[in-house]
N, C-alpha and C positions, 0 to 999 in steps of 0.2 A: 200271303205268299203268292208270288207271281212266277210262272214258268215261261221262259222265252224259247219255245220250240224244243227241238231235240238237241240243242247245243250244249245242254247241261248247265246253262247259265240261268240262275234264278235270283230273285231278290225278295226281301221282306221289308215292309215299311212299318215302323213302330209308332211314329207320331209325326205331326207337322206343326210348325209354329203358327200357321194361319193358312188362309186361302189366297192371299195376294201374291203378286209377282216377287216380292222380296222374301217370302216365306222359305224356310228350309225344312227338310224332313230328315228324321233319323232313320237311316236305311242300312241294311246289311245285305251284301251280295254273297252268292254261293256259286261255286263252280263244281258241279257234281256234289260229292260229299265234302269238299273242301270249303270251309267257312271263312269268309273274309271278315275284316274288322267292321264294326258299326261306325258309320260316319255321317256327318251332316251333308246333305245333297240339296241343291236348289229344287224347289217344288216343281218348277218348269221341266226339269230333267226327269223327275219322277213321272210327271204327266205324259211326257214323250214316251217313256218306257212302257207305260200302261197301254199305249196305243198299239204296241207291237207284241206285248207279252200277255198271256192269259192268266186270270186269277184262278188259283186252285181252290177247290172246295175243302172244307175242314176234313182232315184225314186222308185226302187224296195225295198220292205220291207224285212228284214231278216226273215227266217222261225221261226215259233213259237217254243218256248222251249218245250221239252218233259215234261210231267207231272212227278213230282218226284215219285220214287217208294216208296211204303209203308215201313215204318221202322218196324222191329220186335218189338212187344209190343205196337204198335200204337193203337189208340182208336177205330179202326173199329170193334174190337171184343168185346167191353165192352157194356153191356146192363143193364137196370135197375135191381137192386137186386144183381148184382155181387159185390163181395168184392174186393177192390183194395187197393194197398199200394201206398201212395204218400210220396215222399222224398223231403224235403225242407231244406233250410239253417236255422239253428237255430239262433235266435236273442238273444243276451245277456240280462239278466234280467234288466239291467239299461236302456236299450233302449225300453223296453215294458212298456206301461202306460195304 
């Protein structure tokens, strides 16, 4: 298992078909606790990832993901009495009862 910093992105390599440029590796990606599908990945791509990600020791937990940055216009500045505009999808009159 490899951890890619505090981004919450990690990956695990299960096996590779060889060591040459045409080889593929069976890899699974993780985003925090969310598990991605296992898929074949070119060995060259796995090697590039191992240059920027750190291997975890057995039993070592990956670092916690950094908190997401606030988005412009997010709710942190809205307080009681403020006027806000809410945009939603319009439902056709036949679907409204």
